[in-house]
C-alpha positions as CSV (number, residue, x, y, z in Angstrom):
1,X,-23.8,-83.0,46.3
2,X,-24.4,-85.5,43.5
3,X,-26.3,-83.8,40.6
4,X,-28.6,-85.1,37.9
5,X,-28.7,-83.2,34.6
6,X,-31.5,-83.5,32.1
7,X,-30.0,-82.5,28.7
8,X,-31.9,-82.1,25.4
9,X,-30.4,-82.9,22.0
10,X,-29.4,-79.9,20.0
11,X,-30.2,-79.0,16.4
12,X,-31.3,-81.8,14.1
13,X,-31.2,-82.5,10.4
14,X,-34.9,-82.1,9.6
15,X,-36.2,-84.5,6.9
16,X,-40.0,-84.5,6.4
17,X,-39.9,-87.9,4.7
18,X,-38.1,-89.6,7.7
19,X,-40.0,-90.5,10.9
20,X,-39.1,-87.9,13.5
21,X,-37.6,-90.4,16.0
22,X,-35.1,-91.3,13.3
23,X,-33.8,-87.8,12.7
24,X,-30.1,-87.3,13.5
25,X,-28.1,-84.3,14.6
26,X,-27.1,-81.6,12.2
27,X,-23.5,-80.6,11.7
28,X,-24.1,-77.6,14.1
29,X,-25.7,-79.9,16.6
30,X,-22.8,-82.3,16.6
31,X,-20.4,-79.4,16.9
32,X,-22.2,-78.1,20.0
33,X,-22.1,-81.4,21.7
34,X,-18.3,-81.8,21.0
35,X,-17.7,-78.3,22.5
36,X,-19.7,-79.3,25.6
37,X,-17.9,-82.5,26.2
38,X,-14.8,-80.7,27.4
39,X,-16.5,-78.3,29.8
40,X,-15.7,-78.5,33.5
41,X,-19.3,-79.3,34.5
42,X,-19.1,-82.6,32.7
43,X,-16.2,-84.0,34.7
44,X,-18.1,-85.6,37.5
45,X,-20.6,-87.3,35.2
46,X,-20.2,-91.1,35.8
47,X,-23.3,-92.3,34.0
48,X,-25.2,-91.3,30.8
49,X,-28.8,-92.4,30.3
50,X,-30.4,-91.8,26.9
51,X,-33.7,-92.0,25.1
52,X,-33.6,-94.5,22.3
53,X,-34.3,-91.9,19.6
54,X,-31.4,-91.4,17.2
55,X,-30.8,-87.7,17.9
56,X,-30.6,-88.4,21.6
57,X,-28.4,-91.4,21.2
58,X,-26.0,-89.4,19.0
59,X,-25.8,-86.7,21.6
60,X,-25.2,-89.1,24.4
61,X,-22.6,-91.0,22.4
62,X,-20.4,-88.0,21.7
63,X,-20.4,-87.1,25.4
64,X,-19.8,-90.7,26.5
65,X,-16.9,-91.2,24.1
66,X,-15.2,-88.1,25.5
67,X,-15.8,-89.2,29.1
68,X,-14.9,-92.9,28.5
69,X,-18.4,-94.1,29.5
70,X,-21.0,-96.4,28.0
71,X,-24.5,-95.1,27.0
72,X,-27.5,-96.7,28.7
73,X,-30.7,-96.4,26.7
74,X,-34.2,-96.5,28.2
75,X,-37.2,-96.8,25.9
76,X,-39.5,-94.9,28.3
77,X,-37.5,-91.7,27.9
78,X,-38.7,-91.1,24.4
79,X,-40.3,-87.8,23.3
80,X,-44.1,-87.4,23.6
81,X,-45.6,-89.7,21.0
82,X,-46.6,-87.6,18.0
83,X,-46.8,-90.4,15.5
84,X,-50.5,-89.7,14.8
85,X,-49.6,-86.6,12.9
86,X,-45.9,-87.2,12.0
87,X,-43.9,-84.3,10.7
88,X,-45.8,-80.9,11.0
89,X,-44.5,-77.7,9.5
90,X,-43.1,-75.4,12.2
91,X,-46.1,-73.0,12.6
92,X,-48.6,-76.0,12.8
93,X,-46.3,-77.9,15.1
94,X,-46.0,-74.9,17.5
95,X,-49.8,-74.4,17.6
96,X,-50.3,-78.1,18.3
97,X,-47.7,-78.1,21.0
98,X,-49.3,-75.2,22.7
99,X,-52.6,-77.2,22.9
100,X,-50.7,-80.2,24.1
101,X,-49.4,-78.3,27.1
102,X,-52.6,-76.3,27.7
103,X,-54.8,-79.4,27.8
104,X,-52.7,-82.1,29.5
105,X,-55.6,-84.5,30.0
106,X,-56.6,-84.5,26.4
107,X,-55.1,-86.2,23.3
108,X,-54.4,-83.4,20.9
109,X,-54.8,-84.6,17.3
110,X,-54.0,-88.2,18.5
111,X,-50.8,-87.2,20.3
112,X,-49.9,-88.9,23.6
113,X,-51.6,-86.9,26.5
114,X,-49.2,-84.6,28.3
115,X,-50.3,-86.1,31.6
116,X,-49.4,-89.6,30.4
117,X,-46.0,-88.5,29.0
118,X,-45.2,-86.8,32.3
119,X,-45.9,-89.9,34.3
120,X,-43.8,-91.9,31.9
121,X,-40.7,-89.7,32.0
122,X,-40.9,-89.1,35.8
123,X,-41.1,-92.9,36.4
124,X,-38.2,-93.5,34.0
125,X,-35.9,-91.0,35.7
126,X,-36.8,-92.0,39.2
127,X,-36.3,-95.7,38.3
128,X,-32.9,-94.9,36.7
129,X,-31.8,-93.1,39.9
130,X,-32.6,-96.0,42.3
131,X,-29.4,-97.4,43.6
132,X,-27.3,-94.3,43.0
133,X,-24.9,-93.8,45.9
134,X,-24.1,-90.1,45.3
135,X,-20.5,-90.7,44.1
136,X,-21.2,-89.4,40.6
137,X,-23.3,-87.1,38.6
138,X,-25.9,-88.6,36.2
139,X,-26.7,-87.1,32.8
140,X,-30.1,-87.9,31.2
141,X,-30.2,-87.2,27.4
142,X,-33.6,-86.7,26.0
143,X,-36.1,-84.2,24.5
144,X,-37.6,-80.8,25.1
145,X,-41.3,-81.9,25.4
146,X,-40.9,-84.6,28.0
147,X,-38.0,-82.6,29.6
148,X,-40.4,-79.7,30.2
149,X,-42.9,-82.1,31.7
150,X,-40.2,-83.5,34.0
151,X,-39.2,-79.9,35.0
152,X,-42.8,-79.0,35.9
153,X,-43.0,-82.0,38.1
154,X,-39.7,-81.3,39.9
155,X,-40.5,-77.6,40.3
156,X,-43.9,-78.4,41.8
157,X,-45.7,-76.6,39.0
158,X,-48.8,-77.5,36.9
159,X,-48.1,-78.6,33.4
160,X,-47.5,-75.5,31.3
161,X,-45.4,-74.5,28.3
162,X,-44.2,-71.5,30.3
163,X,-41.3,-73.7,31.5
164,X,-40.3,-74.9,28.1
165,X,-36.7,-74.7,26.9
166,X,-35.5,-72.0,24.5
167,X,-35.8,-72.8,20.8
168,X,-33.2,-74.9,19.1
169,X,-32.6,-77.5,21.8
170,X,-29.2,-78.2,23.4
171,X,-30.3,-77.1,26.9
172,X,-30.2,-78.6,30.3
173,X,-31.5,-78.2,33.8
174,X,-30.2,-79.7,37.0
175,X,-31.7,-81.3,40.1
176,X,-30.2,-83.2,43.1
177,X,-30.0,-87.0,42.9
178,X,-31.1,-87.2,46.5
179,X,-34.0,-85.3,48.0
180,X,-33.2,-83.7,51.4
181,X,-36.7,-84.1,52.9
182,X,-39.8,-86.2,52.3
183,X,-40.9,-84.0,49.4
184,X,-40.0,-84.2,45.7
185,X,-36.6,-83.2,44.4
186,X,-36.1,-79.5,43.8
187,X,-34.8,-77.9,40.6
188,X,-31.2,-76.6,41.2
189,X,-31.3,-74.4,38.1
190,X,-33.6,-73.9,35.1
191,X,-33.0,-74.4,31.4
192,X,-29.6,-73.2,30.2
193,X,-27.6,-73.8,27.0
194,X,-25.5,-76.9,27.7
195,X,-22.4,-75.5,26.0
196,X,-21.8,-72.8,28.6
197,X,-20.3,-73.2,32.1
198,X,-22.9,-74.4,34.6
199,X,-23.1,-72.8,38.1
200,X,-25.1,-75.1,40.3
201,X,-27.2,-73.3,42.8
202,X,-30.7,-73.8,44.2
203,X,-33.3,-71.6,42.6
204,X,-36.5,-70.4,44.2
205,X,-39.7,-71.9,43.0
206,X,-40.9,-68.6,41.7
207,X,-37.7,-68.1,39.8
208,X,-37.6,-71.6,38.2
209,X,-36.2,-70.4,34.9
210,X,-32.6,-69.3,35.4
């Protein structure tokens, strides 16, 4: 079974004076990606597709160099657009993110609406998978916000932060490249740290977080 992984960048070097999309990985973040590159679950990856944001591209590049692959970047995979507020201190950011997920059809403080961000990331992922023949796994490298919106879609759940990744980033979930019926793809497992062995198994809709 060919598998698609959605992987989020790990820890970043936070700099309030630098635009968030230009933040790079921290030393710890780079170390985690290097540790991940040698794990058995990565061996069937034959394609890496990344958001254009620096932290995602750095994550994808470390994996790609280890696997001898190129990095394909897609603009539409960027994180939810938060440029209206820019950097927010963590408590303020968390409160705003809670509202973002709780009110998906509203623009919270000028942020991109969750509904629009979900439509964008789903379209980007589905478009990238067209033409895949099942001979390789595909790894998408992106961000926690839109990753959670993609997860909700694949799990058949309403938009909610209940399905968000654990703090710190550097997590992934898996789903099949091919749907086995006329319905949407199903999540194979929920968010897990990417630097641990992955056991691919279907998970029930009511147990979406593994």
